[in-house]
C-alpha positions as a printed Julia matrix, in Angstrom:
108×3 Matrix{Float64}:
   9.62   -0.97  -20.08
   5.99    0.69  -18.6
   5.78    1.67  -14.81
   3.49   -0.01  -12.31
   1.57    1.06  -10.15
   0.4    -1.09   -7.27
  -2.93   -0.8    -5.0
  -3.97   -2.83   -1.72
  -7.42   -1.89   -0.04
  -7.94   -2.84    3.91
 -11.65   -2.79    4.8
 -12.87   -2.8     8.22
 -15.71   -2.0    10.28
 -16.56    1.89   11.64
 -15.39    0.94   14.68
 -11.96   -0.96   13.95
 -11.15    2.12   11.61
  -9.33    4.44   14.24
  -7.57    2.06   15.55
  -6.34    0.7    12.13
  -5.56    4.15   11.08
  -3.17    4.86   13.59
  -1.26    1.82   13.12
  -1.02    2.39    9.53
   0.39    5.48   10.66
   3.11    3.78   12.53
   4.06    0.86   10.73
   5.79    3.4     8.72
   8.44    2.8    10.95
   8.77   -0.69    9.51
   7.85   -0.86    6.55
   9.54    2.52    3.92
  13.18    1.39    4.93
  13.35   -1.99    3.11
  11.06   -0.24    0.26
  12.99    2.85   -0.19
  15.69    0.42   -0.61
  13.9    -1.78   -3.7
  14.63   -2.25   -6.9
  12.91   -0.36   -8.66
  10.55    1.96   -6.28
   9.43    4.77   -7.26
   6.71    5.94   -5.09
   4.28    4.84   -1.69
   1.64    6.26   -0.91
  -0.86    5.06    2.21
  -4.57    6.51    3.08
  -7.32    6.3     5.25
 -10.93    7.63    3.93
 -12.77    7.08    7.03
 -16.64    7.31    4.61
 -15.41    3.88    4.24
 -13.61    2.57    6.21
 -11.03    1.37    4.31
  -7.2     2.24    4.02
  -4.5     2.13    0.89
  -1.22    1.14   -0.14
  -1.1     2.45   -3.22
   2.53    2.46   -5.07
   4.47    3.48   -8.21
   7.15    1.21   -9.2
   9.27    1.15  -12.59
   7.68   -2.45  -14.48
   5.53   -5.48  -12.48
   8.68   -7.6   -11.41
   9.52   -4.55   -9.01
   6.22   -4.29   -7.71
   5.92   -7.24   -6.9
   8.73   -7.17   -4.42
   5.97   -6.53   -1.86
   4.58   -9.84   -2.42
   7.81  -11.25   -0.39
   8.77   -8.55    2.12
   8.04   -9.83    5.06
   7.56   -6.62    7.04
   4.83   -6.31    5.26
   3.69   -9.42    5.72
   4.35   -9.53    9.53
   1.92   -5.49    9.66
  -0.67   -7.35    7.25
  -0.7   -10.02    9.94
  -1.26   -7.45   12.45
  -4.32   -6.08   10.05
  -5.57   -9.09   10.47
  -6.15   -9.8    13.59
  -7.15   -6.15   14.5
 -10.57   -6.76   12.57
  -8.95   -5.97    8.91
 -10.29   -7.44    5.8
  -7.63   -7.24    2.87
  -9.2    -7.17   -0.62
  -7.37   -9.5    -2.76
  -5.96  -10.01   -5.05
  -3.4    -7.03   -4.79
  -3.72   -5.04   -7.87
  -1.01   -4.37  -10.28
  -2.48   -1.88  -12.99
  -0.23   -0.77  -16.27
  -0.67    2.84  -17.17
  -3.73    3.55  -19.74
  -2.53    7.66  -20.25
  -0.62    9.44  -17.02
  -0.05   13.44  -16.54
   1.83   15.53  -13.6
   1.36   18.64  -12.33
   3.77   21.3   -13.36
   2.71   23.06  -10.44
   5.18   22.96   -6.92
């Protein structure tokens, strides 16, 4: 079984970026407990790039079925609707990558 890296990208107009960035920081409280409890969860990162007016969710899962649990996770779906209402555009489809290779830092 190979792990899966799931990537969801949000784009927005530059004048919407600060508000959506703040939303992304705030939504962690609603999403974290449910995601951490999901089968096969490994890690989750939310990021923001002001230069491209984009936000991203990157998560790592033990397999594709585990990653696809987010497709039906109601708090995530509800948050997505709110992001869209405030000017976000989600790139679709959400990407689920099987790794070709990987390495990790041995540094602390």
